[in-house]
C-alpha positions as CSV (number, residue, x, y, z in Angstrom):
1,M,1.1,13.0,21.1
2,D,3.6,15.8,22.0
3,D,4.2,19.3,20.8
4,V,7.2,18.2,18.9
5,T,6.6,18.6,14.8
6,W,7.2,15.2,13.7
7,A,5.8,13.2,10.2
8,A,5.6,9.4,9.6
9,P,4.9,7.5,6.2
10,E,1.8,6.9,7.6
11,A,-1.2,5.8,9.8
12,E,-4.7,4.4,10.3
13,L,-7.3,6.4,10.1
14,T,-10.9,5.3,11.3
15,T,-14.0,7.1,10.8
16,T,-17.7,6.1,11.4
17,G,-19.3,5.6,7.7
18,R,-21.8,8.4,7.5
19,T,-24.7,6.1,6.1
20,S,-23.4,2.6,7.5
21,G,-22.5,3.3,10.7
22,L,-19.7,0.9,10.6
23,P,-15.9,1.7,11.6
24,R,-14.3,2.8,7.9
25,T,-10.1,2.1,8.3
26,I,-7.9,3.7,5.6
27,E,-4.3,4.2,5.8
28,I,-3.1,7.9,5.6
29,W,-0.2,10.3,5.6
30,F,-0.4,12.7,8.5
31,V,2.0,15.9,10.1
32,V,2.3,16.8,13.6
33,R,2.5,20.3,14.4
34,E,2.2,22.1,17.7
35,G,0.4,19.1,19.3
36,T,-2.4,19.1,16.3
37,V,-2.3,16.0,13.9
38,Y,-3.2,17.2,9.9
39,L,-4.3,14.7,7.6
40,L,-4.1,15.1,3.9
41,A,-7.3,14.2,1.8
42,E,-6.2,13.9,-2.0
43,G,-9.7,13.9,-2.8
44,G,-10.7,16.8,-0.7
45,E,-13.8,17.8,0.7
46,Q,-14.9,14.4,-1.9
47,A,-12.9,12.1,0.4
48,H,-15.0,9.3,1.9
49,W,-13.3,9.9,5.2
50,V,-13.8,13.4,5.2
51,R,-17.4,13.3,4.2
52,N,-17.4,10.8,7.4
53,I,-16.0,13.1,9.8
54,V,-18.2,16.0,8.6
55,V,-21.4,13.2,10.2
56,N,-19.5,12.0,13.0
57,P,-15.7,13.6,13.9
58,L,-14.9,11.0,16.6
59,V,-12.3,9.4,15.1
60,R,-9.3,7.0,15.9
61,L,-6.0,7.0,14.7
62,R,-3.3,4.4,15.0
63,V,0.6,4.9,14.6
64,G,2.8,2.2,14.9
65,G,2.1,0.6,18.3
66,L,0.0,3.7,19.5
67,D,-3.4,4.5,19.5
68,F,-5.2,7.7,20.0
69,A,-9.1,8.6,19.8
70,G,-10.4,12.5,19.2
71,R,-12.7,15.0,17.2
72,G,-12.0,15.0,13.7
73,R,-12.6,18.7,11.5
74,I,-12.1,20.3,8.7
75,V,-9.5,22.4,8.0
76,S,-11.1,25.7,5.6
77,D,-8.2,28.6,7.0
78,L,-5.7,28.7,4.1
79,A,-2.9,30.2,6.4
80,E,-3.4,27.0,8.8
81,S,-3.5,24.7,6.0
82,E,0.0,26.0,4.1
83,R,1.6,26.2,8.1
84,A,0.5,22.4,8.3
85,L,2.3,21.2,5.3
86,E,5.4,23.1,5.7
87,F,9.0,21.2,5.9
């Protein structure tokens, strides 16, 4: 994804189940800011996909016909979170 700031209604996020080791895919809202993809966890750190990333940060993100692989991280910096959600 380029450095253009944009958002789409949803994407498919695949993480590895922290106990099963199996792929787990969900539909999720996202936004891209300056080349970084931010995902919103409505359940915060209790969301299963967030807990999966803590154990294994390797993820796949599918947006339309595009498929990306990367490393997830939990954003704990409040200022970064606020910048990601500005429209």
